[in-house]
FITORKOL-234411 format. One record per residue (C-alpha): residue in one letter; residue number from 1; x, y, z. Coordinates in nm, 4 decimals. Layout:
(a,NUM,(X,Y,Z))
...
END
This chain:
(m,1,(5.0432,-19.8967,0.4494))
(l,2,(5.1549,-19.7424,0.7604))
(r,3,(5.1091,-19.4157,0.6196))
(a,4,(4.8309,-19.4355,0.4558))
(a,5,(4.6138,-19.5861,0.7338))
(e,6,(4.7760,-19.2597,0.9358))
(r,7,(4.6262,-19.0242,0.6222))
(k,8,(4.2934,-19.2097,0.6307))
(w,9,(4.2296,-19.1725,1.0337))
(r,10,(4.3430,-18.8211,1.0483))
(k,11,(4.0895,-18.7717,0.7553))
(s,12,(3.8211,-18.9529,0.9211))
(r,13,(3.9240,-18.9099,1.2553))
(s,14,(3.7161,-19.2205,1.3107))
(p,15,(3.7872,-19.4680,1.6325))
(d,16,(3.7840,-19.7674,1.3604))
(d,17,(4.0753,-19.5715,1.1488))
(l,18,(4.2693,-19.5027,1.4621))
(a,19,(4.2728,-19.8599,1.6425))
(s,20,(4.3694,-20.0098,1.2864))
(y,21,(4.6430,-19.7505,1.2547))
(h,22,(4.7904,-19.8486,1.5818))
(t,23,(4.7759,-20.1800,1.4721))
(l,24,(4.9878,-20.1334,1.1776))
(l,25,(5.2186,-19.8937,1.3960))
(a,26,(5.2703,-20.1746,1.6568))
(a,27,(5.2932,-20.4267,1.3363))
(f,28,(5.5662,-20.2193,1.1670))
(t,29,(5.7754,-20.1137,1.5272))
(a,30,(5.7976,-20.5156,1.5912))
(a,31,(5.9330,-20.5840,1.2053))
(t,32,(6.1973,-20.2981,1.2363))
(t,33,(6.3411,-20.4117,1.6179))
(s,34,(6.3333,-20.7625,1.4833))
(a,35,(6.5397,-20.6696,1.1485))
(k,36,(6.7819,-20.4602,1.3618))
(t,37,(6.8326,-20.7632,1.6517))
(s,38,(6.8756,-21.0251,1.4136))
(f,39,(7.1405,-20.7838,1.1810))
(f,40,(7.3456,-20.7072,1.4910))
(q,41,(7.3144,-21.0344,1.6399))
(s,42,(7.4602,-21.1922,1.2971))
(k,43,(7.7582,-20.9537,1.2643))
(t,44,(7.8506,-21.0233,1.6514))
(d,45,(7.8494,-21.4260,1.5903))
(a,46,(8.0224,-21.4273,1.2751))
(c,47,(8.3135,-21.3024,1.4929))
(v,48,(8.2588,-21.4694,1.8401))
(s,49,(8.5627,-21.6796,1.7369))
(n,50,(8.7970,-21.3664,1.6718))
(p,51,(8.7914,-21.0955,1.9502))
(l,52,(9.0038,-20.9152,1.7020))
(k,53,(8.7705,-20.8739,1.4403))
(l,54,(8.4626,-20.8927,1.7020))
(f,55,(8.5919,-20.5527,1.8536))
(s,56,(8.6437,-20.3974,1.5183))
(t,57,(8.3009,-20.4888,1.4129))
(f,58,(8.1509,-20.3151,1.7117))
(s,59,(8.3845,-20.0172,1.6383))
(s,60,(8.2637,-19.9939,1.2759))
(l,61,(7.8563,-20.0535,1.3932))
(l,62,(7.9684,-19.7322,1.6948))
(i,63,(8.1638,-19.4874,1.4856))
(p,64,(8.0805,-19.5635,1.1269))
(p,65,(8.3250,-19.4171,0.8619))
(p,66,(8.2874,-19.0650,0.7129))
(p,67,(8.0758,-19.0247,0.4470))
(a,68,(8.2593,-19.0655,0.0886))
(s,69,(8.3479,-18.6756,-0.0126))
(p,70,(8.0849,-18.5432,-0.2654))
(s,71,(8.2013,-18.5560,-0.6206))
(l,72,(8.0774,-18.1745,-0.6670))
(s,73,(8.3376,-17.9485,-0.4468))
(a,74,(8.2674,-17.5858,-0.3379))
(d,75,(8.4463,-17.4791,-0.5744))
(d,76,(8.2202,-17.6384,-0.8471))
(f,77,(7.9272,-17.4742,-0.6868))
(l,78,(8.1191,-17.1443,-0.6944))
(t,79,(8.1708,-17.1604,-1.0624))
(h,80,(7.8158,-17.2650,-1.0904))
(f,81,(7.7045,-16.9682,-0.8896))
(e,82,(7.8968,-16.7221,-1.0374))
(g,83,(7.7397,-16.8401,-1.4084))
(k,84,(7.3829,-16.7870,-1.2523))
(v,85,(7.4598,-16.4320,-1.1593))
(a,86,(7.6005,-16.3278,-1.4575))
(t,87,(7.3623,-16.4578,-1.6317))
(i,88,(7.1118,-16.2791,-1.4502))
(q,89,(7.3144,-15.9657,-1.4538))
(n,90,(7.2914,-15.9986,-1.8471))
(s,91,(6.9375,-15.9895,-1.8684))
(f,92,(6.9174,-15.6795,-1.7244))
(r,93,(7.1930,-15.5317,-1.9312))
(h,94,(6.9890,-15.5780,-2.2460))
(p,95,(6.6086,-15.5554,-2.1634))
(v,96,(6.3460,-15.6165,-2.3891))
(t,97,(6.1142,-15.3581,-2.4390))
(p,98,(5.7409,-15.4579,-2.4763))
(h,99,(5.5501,-15.3461,-2.8208))
(i,100,(5.3289,-15.0571,-2.7286))
(p,101,(5.0874,-15.0161,-3.0082))
(h,102,(5.0282,-14.7110,-3.2158))
(t,103,(4.6975,-14.5627,-3.1705))
(e,104,(4.5495,-14.3348,-3.3830))
(p,105,(4.4953,-13.9847,-3.1793))
(i,106,(4.0965,-13.8904,-3.0821))
(a,107,(4.1036,-13.5647,-3.2480))
(t,108,(4.3731,-13.3436,-3.3664))
(l,109,(4.4045,-12.9526,-3.3361))
(s,110,(4.4823,-12.7529,-3.6436))
(s,111,(4.4998,-12.4476,-3.5564))
(f,112,(4.5184,-12.2350,-3.2492))
(k,113,(4.3320,-11.8837,-3.0700))
(i,114,(4.5762,-11.6232,-2.9801))
(l,115,(4.4452,-11.5034,-2.6485))
(e,116,(4.3764,-11.1928,-2.5435))
(d,117,(4.4897,-11.0587,-2.2505))
(s,118,(4.1613,-11.0130,-2.0995))
(d,119,(4.1358,-11.4497,-2.1505))
(v,120,(4.4329,-11.4945,-1.9316))
(l,121,(4.3318,-11.3511,-1.6816))
(q,122,(4.0162,-11.5587,-1.6609))
(l,123,(4.1668,-11.8368,-1.6801))
(s,124,(4.4077,-11.7882,-1.3910))
(t,125,(4.4210,-11.7376,-1.0213))
(r,126,(4.5573,-11.4337,-0.8372))
(t,127,(4.8772,-11.6985,-0.7130))
(t,128,(4.9660,-11.9127,-1.0092))
(c,129,(5.2097,-12.1751,-0.9457))
(l,130,(5.4630,-12.0325,-1.2096))
(t,131,(5.4685,-11.7235,-1.0443))
(r,132,(5.5748,-11.9092,-0.7163))
(i,133,(5.8361,-12.1252,-0.8904))
(s,134,(6.0034,-11.8866,-1.0930))
(p,135,(6.2859,-11.6528,-0.9505))
(a,136,(6.2065,-11.3069,-0.8559))
(s,137,(6.4406,-11.1690,-1.1231))
(e,138,(6.3100,-11.3617,-1.4214))
(p,139,(5.9045,-11.3838,-1.3782))
(a,140,(5.7883,-11.6792,-1.6183))
(i,141,(5.4520,-11.4462,-1.6536))
(p,142,(5.5286,-11.1185,-1.8134))
(p,143,(5.4080,-10.8430,-1.5050))
(k,144,(5.1116,-10.6672,-1.7951))
(l,145,(4.9319,-10.9814,-1.7621))
(l,146,(4.9162,-11.0593,-1.3962))
(s,147,(4.8127,-10.7059,-1.2722))
(w,148,(4.4778,-10.6926,-1.1680))
(p,149,(4.2217,-10.4333,-1.2729))
END
């Protein structure tokens, strides 16, 4: 109920909802304090006649015993983690290739026209990428085609 009252006040920002929330918060705090007081009072009242038991009880309340060891050890975690890593690595070793549907070409070339020197000169520029890339000893385009009239 306390959390619901807090959510209601945060949503509405109404002074009435805030007052209701504070009232419930005060009642909750009082109930918690009362429960803690009665718990510790009953613990000490049960041991008041036996000093050894009383000091033992205080010791257990002030210094609680260490928590029980978890059922899983660090080695168990390591084994589990190594298994996860191996599974992920194996998923990369056998990649799944997506199916790419084969589409028919829109147009097919059934014949080619042989170009004349003048056609090549008309299509090329003074400097072509091929002349810049190829080594000087082996020109990619024969010099006859690169000469300008």
